[in-house]
DRENLO-862516 format. One record per residue: residue in three letters; x, y, z of N, C-alpha, C in turn. Coordinates in pm, whole numbers, plus 50000, padded with zeros to 5 digits. Each point is the difference from the previous one (the first is absolute). Layout:
NODE|ALA|X|Y|Z|X|Y|Z|X|Y|Z
...
//
This chain:
NODE|MET|50083|49881|50000|49917|50119|50000|50087|50125|50000
NODE|ASN|49945|50104|49947|50070|50126|49994|50011|50060|50140
NODE|ARG|50112|50063|50029|50021|50060|50133|49897|50109|50026
NODE|TRP|49965|50078|49898|49903|50108|50014|49864|49945|50043
NODE|ILE|49960|49888|49941|49873|49938|50035|50004|49950|50144
NODE|ASP|50113|49944|50041|50014|49954|50138|49984|50115|50099
NODE|ILE|50058|50115|49968|49990|50116|50088|49856|50048|50010
NODE|VAL|49931|50006|49887|49860|50045|50000|49913|49904|50080
NODE|ILE|50022|49871|49983|49923|49901|50076|50025|50015|50149
NODE|PHE|50126|50021|50038|50032|50021|50141|49928|50122|50055
NODE|MET|50001|50109|49923|49935|50122|50045|49851|49979|50019
NODE|LEU|49936|49930|49908|49855|49982|50007|49960|49901|50109
NODE|VAL|50075|49893|50015|49959|49893|50090|50043|50024|50144
NODE|ILE|50120|50054|50021|50052|50013|50136|50003|50145|50047
NODE|ALA|50064|50087|49924|50021|50137|50047|49871|50080|50009
NODE|PHE|49912|49987|49902|49876|50078|49998|49914|49976|50124
NODE|PRO|49967|49875|50034|49917|49979|50120|50068|50044|50129
NODE|VAL|50131|49978|50010|50072|50038|50122|49999|50152|50017
NODE|VAL|50031|50072|49894|50003|50146|50008|49861|50056|50027
NODE|MET|49899|49948|49932|49864|50050|50021|49954|49975|50143
NODE|THR|50029|49883|50053|49961|49969|50138|50069|50093|50098
NODE|TRP|50130|50022|49979|50075|50089|50089|49942|50141|49996
NODE|LEU|49969|50049|49880|49947|50136|49987|49861|50012|50064
NODE|LEU|49918|49896|49987|49868|50004|50062|50010|49996|50152
NODE|VAL|50091|49918|50052|50014|49986|50145|50055|50129|50061
NODE|THR|50097|50061|49933|50063|50121|50055|49927|50127|49963
NODE|ASP|49887|49988|49931|49918|50115|49959|50079|50097|49913
NODE|ARG|50081|49945|49910|50079|50082|49907|49964|49965|49857
NODE|LEU|49873|49983|49975|49957|49955|49868|50036|50101|49891
NODE|GLU|50008|50129|50036|50037|50098|49898|50142|49976|49949
NODE|LEU|50084|49939|50082|50135|49966|49957|49996|49899|49884
NODE|TRP|49895|49919|49996|49987|49900|49893|49994|50067|49864
NODE|PHE|49933|50113|49991|49990|50069|49872|50137|50048|49952
NODE|TYR|50081|50050|50093|50136|50042|49964|50082|49879|49955
NODE|LEU|49989|49891|50074|50078|49880|49966|49959|49944|49865
NODE|SER|49871|49999|49972|49956|49946|49872|50044|50090|49885
NODE|LEU|49997|50131|50020|50048|50092|49897|50150|49981|49977
NODE|HIS|50075|49989|50108|50144|49979|49992|50032|49869|49929
NODE|GLY|49928|49894|50034|50021|49871|49935|49966|50003|49852
NODE|THR|49894|50071|49965|49962|50013|49859|50109|50071|49921
NODE|ILE|50055|50106|50057|50106|50075|49933|50123|49912|49982
NODE|LEU|50037|49925|50104|50117|49912|49990|49980|49892|49895
NODE|CYS|49882|49941|49996|49971|49898|49899|50006|50059|49860
NODE|ALA|49947|50119|49982|50004|50065|49869|50143|50028|49958
NODE|LEU|50083|50043|50093|50141|50025|49968|50071|49872|49959
NODE|GLU|49970|49890|50068|50061|49872|49963|49958|49957|49860
NODE|ILE|49874|50019|49968|49951|49963|49867|50068|50085|49894
NODE|VAL|50014|50130|50027|50067|50088|49904|50145|49958|49980
NODE|LYS|50068|49965|50110|50139|49955|49989|50010|49874|49914
NODE|LYS|49907|49907|50019|50002|49876|49922|49972|50027|49852
NODE|LEU|49913|50096|49971|49968|50031|49862|50116|50070|49929
NODE|GLU|50080|50075|50075|50113|50070|49940|50110|49904|49958
NODE|HIS|50012|49886|50066|50109|49905|49969|49963|49909|49891
//
């Protein structure tokens, strides 16, 4: 399997529920919006880097 696919699967299956649970418990749900925006930007940058090569 591609390493990129492995990372995405890890993020969806493990990291997403853990982070969401932590944010809900600590009442910092607004931080989730920042994290998701940051993650989207990082993923877009990785895709652009791959397309340039």
